[in-house]
N, C-alpha and C positions, 0 to 999 in steps of 0.2 A: 504494500500500500504506500510505503514511503517513496518507492520508485515512481508511482503515478503522481504523487504530490510534487516530486522534483520535475517531472515531465510538464506538469501544469505551470510551474514557475518558469521553466525554460521557454515554453511556448509564450508565456506572458512577456518575458524579456524580448523575445523575437518580435512579438507584435508591437511592443513599445518602440523598438528600434525602427521598424518599418513606418510606424506612425510619425516618428520624429523625422525620418527621411522624406516622407511625403510632403510635409508642410513647406520646407524651403523649395522643393521642386515646383510646387504649385505657385509659389510667389515668383520664382524666376520665369515660369511660363507666362504668367500674367504680365510681368514686366516686359518680356519679349514681345507680346502682342501690343502692349502700349507703345513700345519703341517703333514697331513696324507700321503703326497707323499713320496715315497721311496727315499733313498739317490741317488743323481745323477740326479734326475728329479726335475726341478723347474717349476714354472708357466710360465717362459719365454720359456722353451724348451719342454713343455708338448705336444704341437701339433706336433712338429718334432718327438718326441719320439713315440707318438701314430702312426704317419704315417710310421715310420720305423718298428715298431712291426707289423702293419697291412700288410705291404709289405712282411715281412719275413713270416708271417702266410699264405698269399695267395700263396706263392711259395713253401710251404711245404706240403707234402702229409699228409693225415689224420692219416696214420699209424705210422708216426714218433713219437718217445717217447716224444719229446719236444713240440709236437703240443698242448697238453693240457696246458702246462705251458704258452706258448705264447698266447693261446686263453684266458686264465685267465688274463694275463697281459694286453692284448688288451681291455678286458672288463673293467678292473679296470681303465685303462687310459681313456677309453671312458666315464665312469661315472664321473671321475674327470673333464674331459673337459665339460661335461654337467653341472656339479655343478658350475664350473667357469662361464659358460655362463649364468646360472640362476642367479648367484650373480650379474653379470653385468646388467642383465635385471631388477632385483630388485633395484639396484642402480639408473638406469635410470628412473624407475617408481617413485622412491622417489624424484628425481629432478623434474620430470614432475608434481608430486603432489604438490611440493612446489610452482612451478610457477603458477599452476592453483589455488592453495589456496590463493596466494597473489593477483591474479586477482579477485577472488571472494570477498575477503575482501575489496579490493579497490573499486570494482564495487558496493558492498553493501553499503559501506560508501558514495560513490558518490550519490547513490539513496537516502540515508537518508538525506544528505546535500541538495540535490535538492528539496526534498519534504519539508524540513524545511524552505528553502528560499522562496518557492512558497506559503507557508501557512501563 
């Protein structure tokens, strides 16, 4: 039984390490998206800019010469939105991993303490 408690502690430590690794990765990914955005577009107004371009594109006929430019801009802004969403997801997953890791470590330690007191 002590072996299982040690396994729980080891899994908790591994989960903690992954959670700690996820958070800086999410921050750097978000910063990379921020750096790659064109001038005038920030993370705060990314959704509004995308919605505006998408609305202009939906009202424009396919034969308009600006259609391809707006289509490309909408695609780029959509990818930026997806990357920001993915960075938020990774950040949340890191936080959840840290919480689960702490729970596993504490649970494993509790199992070890309980077994040592009963022995």
